BADREN-975292 format. One record per residue (C-alpha): residue number from 1; residue in three letters; x, y, z. Coordinates in steps of 0.05 Angstrom, whole numbers, plus 32768, in hexadecimal, padded with zeros to 4 digits. Last residue first. Example, Ala and Ser with C-alpha at 12.3 -4.5 7.8 and 13.67 -1.06 7.14 Angstrom:
BEGIN
i_aa_x_y_z
2_SER_8111_7FEB_808F
1_ALA_80F6_7FA6_809C
***
This chain:
BEGIN
i_aa_x_y_z
239_ARG_811C_810B_7D87
238_LEU_80DB_80E1_7D64
237_LEU_80DF_810A_7D22
236_GLU_8128_8100_7D20
235_GLY_8127_80C1_7D12
234_GLU_8140_8088_7D44
233_GLY_80FF_8068_7D66
232_ASN_80F3_8026_7D3E
231_GLU_80C1_8041_7D0D
230_VAL_80EB_8085_7CFE
229_ASP_8128_805F_7CEA
228_GLY_8108_8026_7CB5
227_LEU_80D4_806B_7CA0
226_ARG_8115_8090_7C8A
225_LEU_8117_80CE_7CAE
224_ARG_815E_80B7_7CCC
223_LYS_817C_80F4_7CC2
222_GLU_81B3_80E1_7C9D
221_LYS_818B_80AB_7C7A
220_LEU_815F_80E7_7C5D
219_LEU_8195_8106_7C4C
218_THR_81B8_80DA_7C17
217_TYR_8179_80CE_7BFB
216_LEU_8176_811A_7BF0
215_GLU_81CD_8117_7BE0
214_GLU_81A5_80E2_7BA6
213_TYR_816A_80FD_7B84
212_SER_8197_8141_7B89
211_MET_818E_817D_7BAF
210_LEU_8172_81B7_7B92
209_ASP_819F_81F6_7B8C
208_THR_8166_822A_7B7F
207_ALA_8114_8212_7B86
206_SER_8129_8211_7BC0
205_SER_8115_8266_7BC7
204_TYR_814B_82A7_7BD2
203_GLU_8135_82C9_7B95
202_GLY_815A_82E6_7B6F
201_PRO_81A7_82DF_7B5B
200_LEU_81BD_82E5_7BA4
199_ASP_8202_82F0_7BB7
198_ALA_81FA_830D_7C00
197_PRO_820C_8357_7C08
196_PRO_8254_834E_7C31
195_GLY_8248_835F_7C7E
194_GLU_8235_8396_7CAC
193_THR_820C_83D6_7C80
192_SER_81D4_83E2_7CB3
191_ARG_8190_83F6_7CB1
190_LEU_8168_840A_7CE4
189_GLU_8150_8453_7CDB
188_PRO_8149_8441_7C8C
187_LEU_8109_840A_7C9F
186_ILE_8114_83D5_7C75
185_SER_813B_83AA_7C92
184_GLN_816C_837C_7C92
183_ILE_816E_833E_7C69
182_ALA_8196_8317_7C92
181_TYR_81B2_82D9_7C79
180_TYR_81D6_829A_7C92
179_ASP_8205_8259_7C99
178_GLY_8242_829B_7C8E
177_ARG_821C_82E3_7CA2
176_ASP_8209_82F7_7C5F
175_VAL_81EB_832B_7C4C
174_THR_81A3_8344_7C2D
173_ARG_8186_8388_7C14
172_TYR_8184_8380_7BD7
171_ARG_8168_8331_7BEA
170_GLU_8127_835C_7C02
169_GLU_8106_836C_7BB6
168_GLU_8111_832F_7B92
167_SER_80FF_830A_7BCF
166_ILE_8121_82E5_7C0E
165_MET_8105_8292_7C23
164_ILE_80DD_828D_7BF6
163_GLU_80C1_8232_7BF1
162_ASP_80AA_8227_7BAC
161_VAL_807A_820E_7B87
160_LYS_804B_8236_7BC0
159_GLU_7FF7_822A_7BDC
158_GLY_7FCA_824C_7BE3
157_PRO_7F9C_8222_7BBA
156_ARG_7FB8_81E5_7BB7
155_ILE_7FE8_81CB_7B86
154_GLY_7FD5_8184_7B59
153_THR_7FBB_8144_7B77
152_ILE_8001_8117_7B58
151_LYS_8005_80D4_7B72
150_ILE_803D_80B2_7B7C
149_GLU_8034_8062_7B87
148_ILE_8057_802A_7BB2
147_ASP_807E_7FF5_7B9C
146_ARG_80AB_7FFD_7BD7
145_ASP_80F3_800C_7BC2
144_ASP_80FA_8047_7BDD
143_ILE_80C2_8062_7BF2
142_LEU_80D9_8098_7C19
141_ALA_8117_80AB_7BE5
140_ARG_80D6_80A2_7BB7
139_ALA_80AE_80DD_7BDE
138_LEU_80EF_8110_7BE4
137_ASP_80F9_810A_7B9C
136_ILE_80B2_8120_7B8D
135_MET_80B2_8155_7BC4
134_ARG_80FD_817A_7B99
133_ALA_8125_818C_7BC3
132_ALA_814B_81BC_7BF1
131_PRO_818A_81CB_7C18
130_VAL_8181_8202_7C4E
129_ARG_81AC_823C_7C62
128_PRO_8183_8255_7C91
127_ILE_815E_82A9_7C96
126_TYR_816F_82DC_7CC6
125_THR_8145_831B_7CCA
124_GLU_8165_8353_7CDE
123_GLY_8142_8397_7D01
122_ARG_8174_839C_7D33
121_LYS_81AE_8378_7D23
120_ALA_81B9_832B_7D1D
119_GLY_81F6_830F_7D47
118_ARG_81E6_82E3_7D82
117_VAL_819E_82E6_7D82
116_ALA_819C_82D1_7D3A
115_ALA_81C7_829F_7D3F
114_PHE_81A3_8280_7D77
113_VAL_815F_827C_7D4A
112_THR_817E_825C_7D0F
111_ASP_81A3_8233_7D38
110_VAL_8151_8214_7D52
109_ALA_8145_820F_7D02
108_LYS_817B_81F2_7CF4
107_ASP_8174_81AE_7D29
106_LEU_812A_81AE_7D19
105_SER_814B_819D_7CCE
104_LEU_813F_81C8_7C94
103_LEU_812F_81A6_7C54
102_PHE_811B_81E7_7C21
101_ARG_80D9_81D4_7BF3
100_THR_80CE_81CA_7BB3
99_MET_8087_81BC_7B87
98_ASP_809D_81A3_7B39
97_GLU_808B_8159_7B3B
96_THR_8036_8185_7B50
95_THR_8010_8174_7B95
94_VAL_8038_8134_7BAB
93_THR_800F_80F8_7BC0
92_VAL_8021_80B7_7BDE
91_PRO_7FF6_808C_7BC2
90_GLY_7FF9_805B_7BF4
89_GLY_8003_8019_7C19
88_ASN_7FF6_8034_7C57
87_ARG_8039_8033_7C73
86_ILE_804C_8064_7C3B
85_GLN_801D_8099_7C44
84_ASP_8021_809F_7C8B
83_HIS_806B_809F_7C6C
82_PHE_8063_80D3_7C52
81_LEU_8032_8104_7C7A
80_PRO_806B_80F5_7CAD
79_VAL_80A4_811F_7C7A
78_VAL_806B_814B_7C60
77_SER_806B_8183_7CA8
76_GLY_8036_817C_7CC4
75_ARG_8056_816B_7D0B
74_SER_809F_816D_7CF6
73_ALA_80C1_8142_7CCA
72_LEU_80F8_817D_7CA4
71_VAL_80D5_81BD_7CC5
70_ASN_80B0_81E6_7C9C
69_GLY_80D1_8226_7C7F
68_TYR_80FB_825F_7C99
67_ARG_80FB_8299_7CAF
66_VAL_8125_82C0_7CEB
65_CYS_8117_830C_7D0B
64_ILE_8128_833B_7D31
63_PHE_810C_8368_7D6D
62_ARG_8144_8388_7D98
61_THR_8133_83B4_7DE3
60_GLN_8143_83FC_7DF2
59_PRO_8135_8419_7DB7
58_CYS_80DF_8404_7DBC
57_THR_80BB_842F_7D8E
56_LEU_80F1_842E_7D59
55_ASN_810D_83EB_7D5A
54_ALA_80B4_83D3_7D5F
53_THR_80BD_83DA_7D14
52_ILE_80DB_83A1_7D04
51_PHE_80AB_8377_7D31
50_VAL_8071_8396_7D10
49_ARG_8089_8385_7CC9
48_GLU_809A_8345_7CD3
47_GLN_805C_833B_7CEF
46_ILE_8051_8355_7CB8
45_ALA_805C_8321_7C8D
44_LYS_8043_82F3_7CC2
43_THR_7FFD_8309_7CAC
42_MET_8000_8308_7C5E
41_GLY_8026_82C0_7C5E
40_MET_7FE9_82A5_7C94
39_VAL_7FBB_82BE_7C60
38_ASN_7FD3_82A9_7C18
37_VAL_7FFF_82BE_7BE5
36_PRO_8035_82DA_7C0D
35_LYS_8072_82F8_7BE4
34_ALA_80A8_82E1_7C20
33_ALA_807A_82D2_7C5D
32_LYS_806E_8293_7C4D
31_ASP_80B3_8284_7C61
30_THR_80AC_8289_7C9A
29_SER_80A6_82B7_7CDE
28_ILE_80C4_82B6_7D27
27_GLY_80D2_82F0_7D44
26_VAL_8105_82F4_7D75
25_VAL_8105_8325_7DA9
24_THR_813C_833E_7DC4
23_ASP_815A_8360_7E1C
22_ILE_8118_8369_7E35
21_PRO_8124_839B_7E6F
20_LEU_80D7_83B1_7E73
19_HIS_80B8_83F7_7E69
18_ASN_8079_83D9_7E7B
17_GLU_804D_8409_7E45
16_ARG_8090_83FE_7E0F
15_ILE_8099_83AA_7E21
14_ALA_804E_839F_7E25
13_ARG_8043_83C4_7DE4
12_ILE_8071_8393_7DC1
11_ILE_805F_8359_7DDD
10_ASN_800B_8367_7DC9
9_GLU_8027_8384_7D81
8_PRO_803E_8340_7D7D
7_GLY_8002_8315_7D8F
6_ALA_7FCF_8344_7D6D
5_ILE_7FFB_8336_7D29
4_ASN_800B_82E9_7D24
3_THR_7FE1_82CA_7D5C
2_GLN_7FA5_8300_7D4B
1_MET_7FB3_8300_7D05
***
């Protein structure tokens, strides 16, 4: 709460009370802010609202947000965990066979921030369009032809089966920005009509348009995220 809510409030107050000539503030959010089921997601959802509302009290500054999921192969993500489990001979643990996640590269995460800085209107939240896959397929692709067991451990409290980037409610105020979606502000004072409406039949989640096993295997090869690539210092994990 102090990091995700009090921190942004401190930034906004510093700009407002000191009349700081800040052009743009970008709030880095997470998929967990959409339909949150745990405290981290709830505080991130409030963080988004705090930054968006600041456009009304600090009109000289543009406050925008970006929202994306876990970065592929970043510290604490599932790829390094699977690598460690494979090195140790298994088992590789998957919570449920239905679990899906977006596969966002570090480059795409950074590109999303820059795209928002270039194109986001006041109060908008930028969402990257990224592929998604089942975690059990990811485990199988990383195991490859090794004789290693996959163990189903069960979903944990506060964990979603699918990552959600845009909720059903938000899709009605989401516009298409090419490689990105832009959620327009919930505040009518900041609402813009620029851009065609996004063609979303429902929420934008990692359960939509899943990659096949073959497509996932090819992606891991391209990103050099297979265990041999990482141990040779060639993978995205170590760059």
